[in-house]
C-alpha positions in Angstrom: 8.0 286.4 38.1 11.4 287.8 38.3 13.0 289.8 41.1 16.1 291.7 40.0 18.1 292.1 43.1 18.9 289.8 46.0 19.6 292.2 48.7 17.2 292.9 51.9 14.4 294.5 49.3 14.7 291.5 46.8 14.8 288.7 49.6 11.9 290.4 51.2 9.5 290.7 47.9 10.6 287.3 46.8 9.5 285.5 50.2 6.1 287.6 49.8 5.5 286.4 46.4 6.5 282.7 47.3 4.4 282.7 50.5 1.4 283.8 48.3 2.1 280.9 45.8 3.8 282.7 43.2 6.7 281.1 41.2 9.7 283.7 41.4 13.1 283.6 39.9 15.7 285.8 41.7 18.6 287.2 39.5 21.5 289.5 40.4 24.7 290.7 39.1 26.3 287.4 39.5 23.6 285.9 37.0 24.8 285.2 33.6 23.6 287.7 30.9 21.9 284.8 29.1 20.3 283.2 32.0 19.1 286.6 33.4 17.7 287.5 29.9 16.0 284.2 29.5 14.4 284.5 33.1 13.1 288.0 32.1 11.7 287.1 28.9 9.7 284.0 30.6 8.2 286.5 33.4 4.9 288.4 33.2 6.2 290.7 36.1 9.8 292.1 36.8 10.6 293.5 40.3 13.6 296.0 40.1 14.8 295.7 43.6 18.0 297.2 43.0 19.5 300.8 43.6 18.4 303.6 41.2 21.7 303.8 39.5 21.9 300.1 38.7 18.2 300.4 37.3 19.4 303.1 35.1 22.4 301.1 33.7 21.0 297.6 33.0 22.7 295.2 30.7 21.5 295.8 27.2 20.4 292.3 26.6 18.2 292.7 30.0 16.8 295.9 28.7 15.9 294.2 25.2 14.3 291.1 27.3 12.0 293.7 29.2 10.4 294.8 26.0 6.6 294.6 26.8 7.2 293.5 30.1 5.5 294.9 33.2 8.2 296.2 35.4 7.7 297.0 39.2 10.1 299.9 39.9 10.9 299.5 43.7 13.8 302.1 43.4 14.1 305.3 45.4 16.2 308.2 44.4 18.3 308.4 47.7 21.4 310.2 48.6 24.3 307.7 49.7 23.4 308.3 53.3 19.8 307.9 52.7 19.1 311.3 54.4 17.6 313.2 51.1 16.2 312.5 47.8 18.3 313.3 44.4 15.3 314.2 42.6 12.3 316.1 43.4 8.8 317.4 42.0 10.1 318.0 38.5 11.4 314.4 38.1 11.3 311.2 39.7 13.3 307.8 39.8 10.0 306.2 38.3 10.3 308.6 35.2 14.0 308.0 35.0 13.6 304.2 35.0 10.8 304.6 32.5 13.1 306.7 30.1 16.0 303.9 30.7 13.4 301.2 29.8 11.5 302.7 27.0 10.0 299.5 25.7 8.8 298.3 29.1 5.7 298.9 31.0 7.3 300.7 34.1 4.9 300.7 37.2 6.2 302.4 40.3 5.3 300.4 43.5 6.7 299.1 46.8 9.5 301.9 47.2 7.5 303.3 50.1 7.8 300.0 52.0 10.7 299.5 54.2 12.9 296.4 53.0 12.2 294.4 56.1 8.3 294.7 55.6 8.4 293.4 52.0 7.5 289.9 53.3 4.6 291.1 55.4 5.6 289.2 58.7 4.8 292.2 60.9 1.6 293.3 59.6 -2.0 292.0 58.9 -2.7 291.2 55.3 -4.5 294.5 53.8 -3.1 296.9 56.4 0.1 298.2 54.5 -0.9 301.1 51.9 1.0 300.8 48.8 0.5 303.7 46.1 1.0 302.5 42.6 1.6 304.6 39.7 2.0 304.0 36.0 0.0 303.3 32.7 -3.5 302.3 34.1 -3.7 298.9 32.7 -0.4 297.7 33.5 -0.5 299.5 37.0 -3.9 297.8 37.8 -2.3 294.5 37.0 0.1 295.4 39.7 -2.4 296.4 41.9 -4.0 292.9 41.7 -0.7 291.1 42.2 0.0 293.1 45.3 -3.4 292.7 46.9 -2.9 288.8 46.3 0.1 289.0 48.5 -1.3 291.2 51.1 -0.8 294.7 50.4 -3.3 297.5 50.4 -2.2 298.5 46.9 -4.2 301.6 45.2 -3.7 302.9 41.8 -2.8 306.5 42.3 -2.2 307.8 38.7 0.4 307.8 35.9 4.2 307.6 36.3 4.6 311.2 37.2 2.6 310.4 40.6 6.2 308.8 41.5 7.1 312.4 42.3 4.6 312.3 45.2 5.3 308.5 46.0 9.1 308.7 46.5 9.1 311.4 49.2 6.8 309.1 51.3 9.7 306.5 51.4 12.1 309.2 52.7 9.6 309.8 55.4 9.7 306.5 56.6 13.3 306.0 56.1 13.9 309.0 58.3 11.3 307.8 61.1 13.0 304.3 61.0 16.8 305.3 61.0 17.2 308.7 62.0 14.4 309.0 64.6 15.1 305.4 65.9 11.7 304.0 65.4 12.7 300.9 64.0 11.7 299.2 60.7 8.4 297.8 61.9 6.6 300.8 60.6 4.6 301.4 57.3 1.9 303.5 55.7 -1.9 302.8 56.4 -4.5 304.4 54.4 -7.4 305.1 56.6 -11.1 305.0 55.4 -14.0 306.4 57.4 
């Protein structure tokens, strides 16, 4: 597996994957084009733990290396102050990433999990709800992967469902940072 991005989001998901026994390579903008492309070509799953703008303008050889790969899009279409979304119900970051990576199997997931919670240290396994959207076969592979590391991942539909998942992230951001509830909050799917 490859995690593209080494900030708070990338570091957290790398830790969760490694804690679950998965081999993970982390790459970022300081990784050479060749080494990045090689790592991507060798991976089954690639996590985009980078800003949306960066995901839409990846190096050409990395885009080519993503051909046929399952790409987990963790991006959110946020304004610079994180106070609003830049796209809404007629488009989504997930759909934009899919257009930018036409030969990859893009799956929207983990974007509605606050960065400090990607490594699951604050929550019991199976408690944190993660909606997953994309082509069903690829999305279900991501659901299985995320469940293996402790998320309550659920397939919700094709990539257009990103339009409904991305606003969930904005709600959590507002609660955590603008309502001062802190980052130890998450979504939970309740079942009767």
